[in-house]
C-alpha positions in Angstrom: 94.1 74.9 -35.4 94.6 71.1 -35.0 91.7 69.1 -33.8 93.4 66.9 -31.2 90.2 65.4 -29.8 89.4 63.4 -32.9 90.9 60.1 -33.9 92.5 61.6 -37.0 94.4 64.8 -36.9 92.9 67.4 -39.2 94.1 70.8 -39.9 91.0 73.1 -39.7 92.9 76.2 -40.8 93.4 75.0 -44.4 90.9 76.8 -46.7 88.4 74.6 -48.5 89.7 73.3 -51.8 93.4 73.9 -51.0 95.4 70.7 -50.4 98.5 70.7 -48.2 101.1 68.0 -48.3 101.5 66.1 -45.1 104.7 66.7 -43.3 106.2 63.3 -43.8 106.0 63.7 -47.6 107.8 67.0 -47.4 110.5 65.3 -45.3 110.9 62.5 -47.8 111.2 64.9 -50.7 113.8 67.0 -48.8 115.7 63.8 -47.9 115.7 62.6 -51.5 116.8 65.9 -52.7 119.7 66.0 -50.3 120.7 62.4 -51.2 120.6 63.1 -54.9 122.7 66.3 -54.4 125.3 64.4 -52.4 125.5 61.6 -54.9 125.9 63.9 -57.9 128.4 66.1 -56.0 130.4 62.9 -55.1 130.4 61.8 -58.7 131.6 65.2 -59.9 134.3 65.2 -57.3 135.5 61.7 -58.2 135.5 62.6 -61.9 137.5 65.8 -61.3 140.0 64.0 -59.2 140.3 61.2 -61.8 140.8 63.7 -64.6 143.3 65.6 -62.6 145.3 62.4 -62.0 145.2 61.5 -65.7 146.6 65.0 -66.3 149.7 63.9 -64.3 148.8 65.8 -61.2 150.1 64.5 -57.9 147.7 62.5 -55.7 147.3 65.3 -53.1 146.6 67.8 -55.9 144.1 65.5 -57.5 142.3 65.0 -54.2 142.2 68.8 -53.7 140.7 69.3 -57.1 138.1 66.7 -56.5 137.3 68.3 -53.1 137.0 71.7 -54.7 134.7 70.3 -57.4 132.5 68.6 -54.7 132.2 71.7 -52.7 131.5 73.9 -55.7 128.7 71.5 -56.8 127.1 71.5 -53.3 127.4 75.3 -53.2 125.8 75.7 -56.6 122.8 73.5 -55.6 122.4 75.4 -52.4 122.4 78.8 -54.3 119.9 77.5 -56.8 117.6 76.2 -54.1 117.7 79.5 -52.2 117.0 81.4 -55.4 114.0 79.1 -56.3 112.7 79.3 -52.7 112.3 83.1 -53.0 110.1 82.8 -56.1 
């Protein structure tokens, strides 16, 4: 239960000796994880499109390959995150 009458909000339900991360830190970590995932997925998609174009694929085909690589990367990260969250 939160003590809302004091100047500082303290969580009185946390057992002694157990530390919990404040919510803003969790939000920052989640935001950074999402940002890193999108940056890596974008780089993978661009690389796949570039390599497809170097392989004499048409521009629409290269874009489709890049988009498929981007979506596969994001899907893989989501599956890994879900698997780790259940541990």
